[in-house]
N, C-alpha and C positions, 0 to 999 in steps of 0.2 A: 247395178250393183257388180263391183268388181269380185270375181269368181274365185281368185286364190291370192296367198301372199305374193307369188312373185308377179302377178299383173298388178297388184298394188305398187310395188317397187318399181316396176317398168313405168307406170303412170307419173310416180314421183319423180323419176329421172328424167322423163320427157318434160316435165314441167319445169324442172331446173335446167336442161341442156336446150330445150326446144325441140331437139329430134333425138331419136333413137334408131340405131341400126341393127337389122336381124342378125348380122354376123357378130358385131360387138355384143348383143346380148347373149347370143347362143354361148359365147366363150365365157362372158361374164357369170352364166349360171350352168355352164358344165352340161347343156343340154342340146338336142339337134335343132337345127335350123327349122324344120319343119314344126316343132313344138314352138318355138317363138313366133313362127308366122301365125299359128293357130291362136296364141296370145294377143297377138297384135289384131288379128281379124275379129277376135271377141271385142276386145277394146274399141274397135272402130265401129262394130256393129251398135254399141250402146253409145256412141258419139263422143267417147271422151278422148280418143285419137282419130288421126285421119290417116290413111295410109298413103306412102310415096314410096318412089322405087328405093327399093333396099331397106325399108324401114317405116317409120311412122313420125308425125309431128303432131304438136298441139293442133286441134282443128281451129279453122277461121274461115270466114265467109262473109255473112251478112251481120255476125254478132262478134265482139270483140272478146278476147280472153279477160278473164277476172284480173283486175288491176293488180291485187296481191300477187297472183301467179305470174304476171308480167313482170313484176320487180325481181322475181327469182330467176328469171331467163337470162343467162350469160352475163352474169353479173361482172365478171372478170373482163368480157370484151367491151362492155358499156363503158367500164371504167377507164379502159385504154382509150376507147373514143372519145370520152369526156377529157382526159387530159390532153390529149391533142387538140381538141376544140377550144378548151379554155385558153391553152398557150397562144392561140391565134387572136385573143381578144386582149387589146392592150388596155392598161390602167387607164381611167377616165372616159371609157366608152360608154355610149347608150346602147342598151340591148332589149330586146324582145325576146321573151322566151315562152312557149307555148307548153300545152298539157304533154305529159310523157315521162316514162322512167328514165329514158335517154338524156332527157333534157335536166331533170332531176340530177343525174348523174354529173352533168356539166356544171349544175349550180354548186356542187359540192367541191367542185375543182375551182371554183371562182372566190372561195372564202379568203383566199389571201390577197385577191386583187384589191386595187386602191381606188376609191372615187369613181366607182360605177353608179350608172343609172340604170335600172333594171325595172322593165315594165312586164308584167306577167298575169295572165288568166290562170295561173296554178297556185292555189294555196299551199301546197308543199313547196315548191320552189321559195315563195315569200318566207315560209318557216325556216327554210335551210339557210337563206342567205341574213336572215335576221341576226345570225351570229357575227356577220360581217358589218361592224359598225361604221366604216366608211362607204358602205353602199346604200344608196337611195333606192327604197323599193316603192313601187307604185303598183296596187292592185287593181286590176279594171273591174268594171261593175259587172253585173250579169246575172244569170240564172246560175245558181250552184247545182253541181252535177255530184252528189253525195258520194257515187261510186268511185271517183278518182280526185276529188278536191279541185275541180276544174270549173270555171266561171266561162259559160258560152252564151252564144245568141247575137242578137243585134245590138243590143246595148252595148256589149264587150266590143264588137266590130267597130262600133261608131266611136268609142273612147280610143281605140287602138289607132283609128285614123286621125286623131289629134297629133300624134307625135311623127318625127322624122328620125329613125334609129340608124345608128351606125351599122348595127347588126341586128340581126334575128337568127335566133337560135330554135330550129322547129324540128321535131319528132314528127313520125308519121305512123300508120298500121301497117303499111306494105309500100313495096317499089314493084312496079309491074315490069315486064322485060321490055317494053317500050320507053320506059324512063317516067311514067307517070306515078307521082306520089298519091297514095290512097289513104282512106280513112273511113270511119264508119258514120260518123255524126255529122249532119248537114250544118249544125249550128257551129261545131267545132271548125270545120272547114271554111266558113264563113269568116271566122278570126284570123285563121292561119292565112288565108288570102289578102286580108286586108294588112295583116303586118308584112306580106311580101311586098305589096305595092308601097309601103311605108318605109322600106329598108334600104340602105345603100349597099348592103351586102347581105346575101342569105345563105344561111349555113344550115345543112341538114345533118343530123345525127342518126344513123340507122344501123342497127347490127345485122349479122349476116342472116338472121331468121327473117327479116323482113321481105328478102328477095324469095321466100319460099311460101309467102303467105298472100292473102288476097282479100280485098275489101272493095265496096260497091262504090264509093265516092272518089272523085279526082280532086286533089289540092292544087295541084299545078305539075309542071314537068320539069324534069332535071335541068332542062336549058334554061328555066327560070332560076337556077340555082348558083351561087357563086361557088361554093365549096361543099363536097360531100364527105363526110367522116363516117367511114364503115370498117369493120373488120371481116368484110365478105370480099369474095372475088365477083366482081362483075362479069355477066356474059360478055364475050368478044363484041358482038355488035353494039351493047350499050357503052363500052369502054371508047369504041370509035365515036359513037354519037356524043359522049361528053366532051371528048376533044374537039369535036366539030361546033358543039355549042359554046366552047370555053368554060366549061364546068370543070373545075378541078376536083379530082378524086384522091383523098387522102386515105390510104389505107392502113392500118395500124397492125 
């Protein structure tokens, strides 16, 4: 249980922004940094936040953040990423889009595109793009994951393998410092890997919070990706690796 109103506000701010800093909170509430550190420590002890250098973040590890909370994280950043990604998809393209709040943001920016064929295992993306009457939408089969409207599993992966896409637009739960894209659900990973194999170009949309998070399963490496869209600054080594791999990084 959150012990005071300030801690409740700190928790809501962290859910909205993804990260809070000690100095920023001390200035915001006009209290000492020691007071804020104590607040963050108490929230961390109850598992609501995870301490990082200089502040705290929404915790991750082996369980993903609740989907509605993920939608509220860095909405402006996700929109900027989505605008850039959508601009690189021409009219008349065939596209696979997987589960995620960032891919949903891309779908909203595709509403004015014409003659797209979109295959998705995301019910939310299908509902968003239904407003684009020139877009043909194909939903994969699979097991419905009620928490986020995703369709996952072997049946989904097999259906994805029937296509050859011009582009796949993929989100992930985390990006490791060595360039591995990570996720939590093995059934979802299976689908994303199938899409990568069946796509001429692979585009990943990931905001800066993905570089602070961890997840246990590997989807692929950024070496398998054509273009990464992000609002975050990559570590120097990863920037050099992307150049060596031929992975274009679009920083919005």
